[in-house]
N, C-alpha and C positions, 0 to 999 in steps of 0.2 A: 534499456537498463545499461548503465556504464559497466556494471559487474559482468553482464553477459556479452558486452562488446557488440551489441546488435543495433545501435542507434542509426548508423549510416544506412545499413541494410533495410531497417524499418522505414526510414524516410524515403528511400527509393521505392519500396513496396507501396507506400501510400501514394506516391506520384503515379506509379504504374497502374494502381487499382482504379483510378478515375473517380474515386469517391470524393465528393466535395469536402473541403477542409472543415466547413461548419458542421458536418455530420460526425466528426471525430472529436474525441477528447484525448489530448496527447499530453503525457507526463514524462518529463525527463528526470534523470537522477544524477547526483553529484557525490563523489566519494572523496572526502577531505579529512577524515577522522584522525589521520596520523600527523597532521600539522599542528604543532603546539604553540600556543600564544596567539593573542588576538590578531596581530598583523599577519603572521604566517598562515593562520586559518582563513583569514579574509582573502589573502592572495590566492591560496590554493582553491578556495571555493569559487572565487571570481573566475579563475582559470577554467574550472570545471563547467561553470555556466557558459563561458565563451565556447568551450569545446562542444557542449550540447548544441548550441546554435550553429556551430560550424558543421556538425554532423547532420543536423536537420536540414541544412541548406541543400543537401543532396536531393531532397525531395521538394524543394521550394517552400519549405516550412519556415516562416520567419517569426512565429509567435507560438508560445506554449500555453496550454491551459493550466499546467501545474509543474512545479519543479520540487524535487524531494531530496533531502539529505539522507543518504543511505545509513550513516551512523553519526552519532554525536562526537564532537571533539573530546580530547582527553581531560579537559578541565573547563571551568566556567568561562574563563577568558576566551578560550578557543571556540566554545559554542557561540559566544557573542560575536566573534569574528565571522564565523560561518554565517550567522543569521544576518549580519550587516550586509554581506555580499548578496544574499538572497533579496534583501530589501532593496538594494540598489538595482538588481535585475528587474524587480517589479516597477521601480520608479522609472526605469528606462523603457517601460512598456513592452517588455519581451515576454512577460508571463503574468497570468492573472492570480493564481493561488500558490501558496507556499505550503510545504508539507515536510514531515520528518519521518524517520524510521528508527525503530529500536531505542526510543527515548524513554527514560524513567520519569516518574513524577518530578523529581528534583531537577532533572535536565530540562524538562518542559518549563519549569518555573523560572529557570535562568532566562529563557527566551521571553516568557510572558512578562517578566519584570523590566524588560528594556523599554525605554521611553518611546511612545508612539508606535509600538510594535504591531506588525501584521500577525495575527494569530495563526498558528499552523492549522490548516483545514483537517489534515489527516495525520495520524501516527500509525505507521505500518509496523505491525508486530506479529510474532508467531502466535497464532490463536486458532485452535481447532478443537474438535471433540476430544482429541487425545491430550491436548495441552491448553488449559485455560486457567491460569493462576487466579486465585481469589483477588477481587478488586481491580483486575486489569482493565475492565470496561469502565468501572466507576471512576477511577482516577482520571481517565481521559474525558468522560462525560462531564465531570465536575468542572473541567476547564474548557468545555465547549468544543472538544476535539473528537473526531470520529476514529474509531479503531478500524483499520483495514488489515485483514490477515494476509501475510505474504507467503504463508505455507498452509493453505486451508485444508489440505487432505493429508498432511504429514502424519505418519504413523497411524492413520485411521483405517485405510482400506486393507493393509496387510495384517492388521490385528485380528487374532482369532476371537478375541473378546467382543469386539464391536460388530463384526460382520453379521452374525445372526440377528442382532437387534435391528441393524440398519436394513437388512434384507426383509425382515418381517414388516417394518414400517413402510418400506418402499413398495412392497407388494400391494399394500392398501391403497396407495396413491398412483400406482403405475409408474414409479420412479426407481432409479438405480440407487445403490448404496451411496455413491458419491453425491448424488443430488440431495439425498436426505441429509447428509453431513453438511453440505453447503447451505441448505435451507435452515438448519439449526443455527449456523453462524448469523444469518440474516435476522432470524427471529429473536436472537439474544441481544441484538442491537449493534452488530458490527457489519462490515462489508468484507469483500474478499477480492483478491487479485489472483487470477489463475493463468496458467500457460499450458499449452499442449502442442505437440507436433501433429496431432490428428484433428482435422477440421470437425469430425463427428464428435470427438470428446470435448472440443472447445464449445460447440453448440450445446452439448449436453450440460456442461458446467454452467451455462447461462440460463438454462431452462428450469428455473426453480421458483418462478414467481406466480405460478398458477395453482399452487396448493399451499395449505397451511397446517403445520403440526399442531396437535392439541397440547394443552399445558402439561398433561401427563407425559406425553411423548418427549417434549422438551426436557422435562425433569429426568426422565429415564436416560436420555442421551447424555445429559450433563453429568450424570453419575458414572458414566463409563470411564472417566479419567480418574476417579477416586481410587 
């Protein structure tokens, strides 16, 4: 993530790990939302794309699976400039999929209305048990775009209201409160991106695909944000 400033370190870690590149799915991010106007937004985004590739070169990574805009530009022309730079990166064979983050329906439609557009694969949004506004999944699904939560456990685990419910359901499946909250995200039709300084926590966050919540449990969990 460009916001975390960890791209070069990540690339070196990939190289040192010895894991074959084809076994990894690598996504870069670009921050260009303050550039106003189509040309300025294009130039800033293109620079961000080049900086991604420069950082990834530290790990001999010359191709990305996905590139994501962290935020939309300030107006329609700026968004079009951002997306043109992404399209050019794809045409140059440096990336396979394009994605966005924090885009509203109207901002998505600016991109989708562009001639010959490559549709965003993902729209990364705040989405969790504690925060899931009405129609947030629907407006993306209608456009063929997957919601990915960038803050899947935000305000979930510290909450006194949610913990007992999560603990009771988790006990039934032999899962932690966090795993139940993450499974809810998957079953409601979204995906999630998680991070942790703990290898054990990271493994736990990924271990949510061997159980399934009942319809009643999904409904009860969804009601926690009401």
